[in-house]
C-alpha positions as CSV (number, residue, x, y, z in Angstrom):
1,M,36.0,-23.8,-1.3
2,H,32.8,-24.6,-3.2
3,R,30.9,-25.1,0.1
4,F,32.1,-21.7,1.3
5,V,30.9,-20.0,-1.9
6,A,27.6,-21.8,-1.7
7,A,27.1,-20.8,1.9
8,V,27.9,-17.1,1.1
9,A,25.5,-17.2,-1.8
10,V,22.7,-18.6,0.3
11,G,23.4,-16.1,3.1
12,L,23.2,-13.2,0.6
13,S,20.0,-14.5,-0.9
14,A,18.4,-14.7,2.6
15,V,19.5,-11.1,3.3
16,A,18.1,-9.9,0.1
17,I,14.7,-11.6,0.7
18,A,14.6,-10.4,4.3
19,G,15.4,-6.9,3.1
20,C,12.4,-6.9,0.9
21,G,10.2,-7.7,3.8
22,S,11.5,-5.2,6.3
23,G,9.4,-2.2,5.4
24,S,10.9,-1.5,2.0
25,G,7.6,-1.3,0.1
26,A,8.9,-3.7,-2.5
27,A,7.6,-7.0,-1.1
28,T,5.5,-9.4,-3.2
29,C,2.4,-11.0,-1.9
30,A,4.4,-14.3,-1.4
31,Q,6.9,-12.4,0.8
32,F,4.2,-10.5,2.6
33,N,2.2,-13.7,3.4
34,A,5.4,-15.2,4.9
35,M,5.9,-12.2,7.3
36,D,4.9,-12.0,10.9
37,S,2.4,-9.3,11.9
38,D,5.1,-6.8,12.7
39,G,6.7,-7.3,9.3
40,K,3.4,-6.8,7.6
41,R,2.7,-3.6,9.5
42,A,6.2,-2.3,8.7
43,E,5.8,-3.1,5.0
44,V,2.4,-1.3,4.7
45,A,3.7,1.6,6.8
46,A,6.6,2.0,4.4
47,V,4.3,2.1,1.4
48,L,2.0,4.6,3.0
49,K,4.9,6.8,4.2
50,D,6.3,6.8,0.6
51,R,2.9,7.8,-0.8
52,N,1.9,10.3,1.8
53,A,5.2,11.7,2.9
54,R,4.2,11.2,6.5
55,N,3.8,8.5,9.0
56,S,0.4,6.9,9.1
57,S,-1.6,6.2,12.3
58,D,-1.6,2.7,13.7
59,T,-5.3,2.4,13.0
60,E,-4.7,3.3,9.3
61,V,-1.8,0.9,9.0
62,R,-3.8,-2.0,10.6
63,G,-6.7,-1.3,8.3
64,K,-4.5,-1.4,5.2
65,V,-2.8,-4.6,6.4
66,D,-6.2,-6.2,6.5
67,T,-6.8,-5.0,2.9
68,V,-3.5,-6.4,1.7
69,V,-4.0,-9.7,3.5
70,G,-7.3,-10.1,1.6
71,S,-5.8,-9.0,-1.7
72,C,-2.8,-11.3,-1.3
73,A,-4.9,-14.4,-0.4
74,P,-5.4,-15.8,-3.9
75,D,-2.3,-17.7,-5.1
76,S,-2.6,-15.9,-8.4
77,Q,-1.5,-12.7,-6.6
78,R,1.7,-14.1,-5.2
79,D,4.0,-12.1,-7.6
80,K,2.1,-8.8,-7.2
81,L,3.8,-6.0,-5.2
82,V,2.1,-5.0,-2.0
83,K,2.4,-1.3,-3.0
84,D,0.4,-2.0,-6.2
85,L,-2.5,-3.6,-4.2
86,L,-3.0,-0.7,-1.7
87,P,-5.7,1.7,-2.8
C-alpha cells in the first residue's frame, strides 16, 4: 500500500512540474532551462499572450526566448519566474 501511495505522489508531482512548463507562464528559470525548445517557445508565448491579449508572432517569441535563455543562465536566477524576466 505504501508503494502505491508513493507512486501516486511521485506521479502527481511530475504532472504538476510538467504543467508549469507547458505554456502556463509560471515556470521558474530552473524549469525553463530543463525544457526543450518547443516548451520554451510555449512558455514565452503564454506570457506574451497574457500580457498583450493576443498571440505574438513567431519572430517575437523566438527573440524573447533568446532573452530569457540569457537571463536564466546564471544559477542565481533559478528560482525567478520567466514572466518576471521578460521586458
